[in-house]
N, CA, C and O of each residue as an XYZ file, in Angstrom:
260
protein
N     -12.863      7.582      9.514
C     -11.975      6.629      8.897
C     -12.810      5.669      8.054
O     -13.895      5.251      8.456
N     -12.285      5.330      6.879
C     -12.966      4.422      5.966
C     -12.095      3.205      5.718
O     -10.868      3.305      5.691
N     -12.732      2.051      5.536
C     -12.000      0.843      5.178
C     -12.389      0.476      3.748
O     -13.561      0.528      3.374
N     -11.389      0.108      2.963
C     -11.633     -0.282      1.573
C     -10.830     -1.531      1.257
O      -9.724     -1.721      1.764
N     -11.393     -2.368      0.422
C     -10.689     -3.528     -0.100
C     -10.177     -3.147     -1.488
O     -10.956     -2.767     -2.361
N      -8.865     -3.251     -1.684
C      -8.240     -2.817     -2.927
C      -7.393     -3.950     -3.493
O      -6.621     -4.581     -2.772
N      -7.545     -4.198     -4.785
C      -6.644     -5.109     -5.490
C      -5.630     -4.232     -6.203
O      -5.972     -3.447     -7.087
N      -4.379     -4.381     -5.803
C      -3.342     -3.530     -6.359
C      -2.017     -4.246     -6.461
O      -1.886     -5.410     -6.082
N      -1.045     -3.536     -6.975
C       0.299     -4.067     -7.124
C       1.100     -3.755     -5.872
O       1.196     -2.599     -5.460
N       1.670     -4.780     -5.274
C       2.575     -4.609     -4.141
C       3.978     -4.549     -4.717
O       4.454     -5.530     -5.287
N       4.647     -3.412     -4.577
C       5.991     -3.226     -5.118
C       6.983     -3.227     -3.955
O       7.016     -2.298     -3.148
N       7.783     -4.280     -3.886
C       8.811     -4.394     -2.854
C      10.027     -3.602     -3.331
O      10.716     -4.015     -4.263
N      10.284     -2.472     -2.691
C      11.242     -1.493     -3.193
C      12.687     -1.989     -3.218
O      13.402     -1.706     -4.180
N      13.132     -2.699     -2.222
C      14.534     -3.119     -2.172
C      14.841     -4.233     -3.158
O      15.885     -4.201     -3.809
N      13.971     -5.205     -3.282
C      14.219     -6.340     -4.167
C      13.694     -6.103     -5.582
O      14.126     -6.773     -6.520
N      12.763     -5.153     -5.746
C      12.186     -4.882     -7.053
C      11.068     -5.837     -7.435
O      10.496     -5.728     -8.519
N      10.756     -6.771     -6.549
C       9.710     -7.756     -6.808
C       8.342     -7.086     -6.775
O       8.111     -6.168     -5.987
N       7.427     -7.554     -7.643
C       6.059     -7.032     -7.681
C       5.087     -8.196     -7.700
O       5.362     -9.243     -8.286
N       3.933     -7.999     -7.043
C       2.873     -8.997     -7.079
C       1.531     -8.301     -6.922
O       1.441     -7.239     -6.306
N       0.499     -8.898     -7.477
C      -0.853     -8.360     -7.345
C      -1.514     -9.066     -6.173
O      -1.476    -10.291     -6.061
N      -2.123     -8.262     -5.298
C      -2.726     -8.811     -4.086
C      -3.936     -7.961     -3.710
O      -3.967     -6.761     -3.982
N      -4.922     -8.580     -3.090
C      -6.081     -7.855     -2.562
C      -5.869     -7.652     -1.068
O      -5.634     -8.606     -0.325
N      -5.956     -6.378     -0.633
C      -5.710     -6.034      0.770
C      -6.811     -5.116      1.285
O      -7.535     -4.500      0.503
N      -6.927     -5.030      2.589
C      -7.869     -4.121      3.256
C      -7.089     -2.927      3.772
O      -6.074     -3.083      4.451
N      -7.571     -1.728      3.447
C      -6.864     -0.496      3.793
C      -7.754      0.433      4.605
O      -8.961      0.514      4.380
N      -7.147      1.125      5.540
C      -7.834      2.152      6.313
C      -7.402      3.519      5.811
O      -6.215      3.843      5.824
N      -8.364      4.321      5.368
C      -8.120      5.670      4.870
C      -8.649      6.666      5.890
O      -9.795      6.559      6.325
N      -7.825      7.630      6.273
C      -8.335      8.723      7.092
C      -8.700      9.887      6.161
O      -8.517      9.794      4.948
N      -9.212     10.972      6.726
C      -9.633     12.115      5.916
C      -8.479     12.705      5.121
O      -8.669     13.147      3.988
N      -7.296     12.718      5.696
C      -6.121     13.271      5.017
C      -5.752     12.425      3.801
O      -5.405     12.965      2.751
N      -5.825     11.109      3.937
C      -5.475     10.200      2.835
C      -6.428     10.344      1.660
O      -6.040     10.113      0.515
N      -7.660     10.721      1.929
C      -8.648     10.897      0.863
C      -8.301     12.063     -0.057
O      -8.710     12.069     -1.218
N      -7.555     13.047      0.437
C      -7.274     14.269     -0.310
C      -6.174     14.112     -1.352
O      -6.170     14.835     -2.348
N      -5.246     13.189     -1.147
C      -4.038     13.140     -1.960
C      -3.982     11.925     -2.876
O      -4.548     10.872     -2.583
N      -3.284     12.102     -3.993
C      -3.101     11.043     -4.967
C      -2.061     10.022     -4.500
O      -2.224      8.822     -4.722
N      -1.009     10.490     -3.863
C       0.035      9.654     -3.278
C      -0.034      9.865     -1.776
O       0.188     10.975     -1.293
N      -0.339      8.810     -1.036
C      -0.632      8.977      0.381
C      -0.228      7.752      1.183
O       0.139      6.725      0.612
N      -0.295      7.856      2.483
C      -0.037      6.717      3.369
C      -1.359      6.164      3.851
O      -2.235      6.908      4.291
N      -1.497      4.836      3.762
C      -2.692      4.161      4.263
C      -2.253      2.984      5.126
O      -1.189      2.405      4.906
N      -3.074      2.637      6.104
C      -2.785      1.473      6.939
C      -3.313      0.234      6.222
O      -4.494      0.157      5.884
N      -2.422     -0.738      5.993
C      -2.797     -1.981      5.317
C      -2.866     -3.081      6.371
O      -1.860     -3.432      6.987
N      -4.058     -3.615      6.567
C      -4.317     -4.582      7.638
C      -3.427     -5.819      7.493
O      -2.858     -6.280      8.482
N      -3.297     -6.360      6.293
C      -2.529     -7.583      6.078
C      -1.042     -7.418      6.392
O      -0.391     -8.379      6.801
N      -0.499     -6.219      6.206
C       0.911     -5.953      6.489
C       1.117     -5.395      7.904
O       2.245     -5.306      8.387
N       0.025     -5.025      8.548
C       0.053     -4.444      9.898
C       0.963     -3.221      9.984
O       1.691     -3.039     10.960
N       0.908     -2.386      8.947
C       1.698     -1.158      8.922
C       1.151     -0.191      7.872
O       0.365     -0.566      7.001
N       1.590      1.056      7.982
C       1.241      2.053      6.979
C       2.154      1.886      5.778
O       3.360      1.685      5.922
N       1.565      1.970      4.590
C       2.325      1.886      3.351
C       2.003      3.091      2.488
O       0.926      3.676      2.601
N       2.935      3.458      1.629
C       2.682      4.510      0.654
C       1.838      3.892     -0.457
O       2.140      2.808     -0.956
N       0.774      4.603     -0.834
C      -0.180      4.105     -1.825
C      -0.395      5.150     -2.906
O      -0.617      6.323     -2.607
N      -0.329      4.728     -4.159
C      -0.610      5.600     -5.295
C      -2.002      5.279     -5.818
O      -2.267      4.163     -6.265
N      -2.890      6.267     -5.759
C      -4.248      6.071     -6.255
C      -4.281      6.000     -7.777
O      -5.212      5.427     -8.343
N      -3.279      6.574     -8.453
C      -3.236      6.556     -9.922
C      -3.207      5.146    -10.487
O      -3.956      4.821    -11.409
N      -2.335      4.308     -9.928
C      -2.157      2.971    -10.494
C      -2.326      1.853     -9.465
O      -1.930      0.713     -9.712
N      -2.913      2.179     -8.312
C      -3.154      1.186     -7.245
C      -1.890      0.413     -6.877
O      -1.886     -0.818     -6.846
N      -0.821      1.154     -6.599
C       0.447      0.546     -6.215
C       0.757      0.865     -4.759
O       0.628      2.006     -4.315
N       1.167     -0.165     -4.025
C       1.623     -0.016     -2.646
C       3.142     -0.202     -2.626
O       3.660     -1.135     -3.239
N       3.849      0.672     -1.934
C       5.298      0.547     -1.813
C       5.637     -0.076     -0.468
O       5.216      0.414      0.580
N       6.419     -1.185     -0.510
C       6.785     -1.909      0.688
C       8.299     -1.919      0.807
O       8.995     -2.228     -0.160
N       8.817     -1.582      1.984
C      10.247     -1.633      2.248
C      10.585     -3.036      2.724
O      10.429     -3.356      3.903
N      11.051     -3.873      1.799
C      11.444     -5.240      2.178
C      12.947     -5.269      2.428
O      13.693     -4.428      1.927
N      13.367     -6.236      3.200
C      14.781     -6.383      3.527
C      15.294     -7.650      2.889
O      14.814     -8.748      3.170
N      16.286     -7.480      2.015
C      16.882     -8.662      1.394
C      17.801     -9.340      2.385
O      18.588     -8.693      3.075
N      17.689    -10.646      2.442
C      18.527    -11.430      3.352
C      19.696    -11.990      2.567
O      19.528    -12.397      1.417
N      20.875    -12.018      3.164
C      22.071    -12.552      2.481
C      22.059    -14.047      2.459
O      22.983    -14.664      1.928
């Protein structure tokens, strides 16, 4: 397992909001092979979908009424 610090775009899928943030990610051997993959993001305490092409993380946010 490898840890990397990545500055990327956090894309909140439900609200459409985007922000640039630096996060620490854990990559396993499987994640290294693919362009679109799941990585564990320490700051979010969960696995997120990550695109290596454009350094985008997809986050499932919940809009509150």
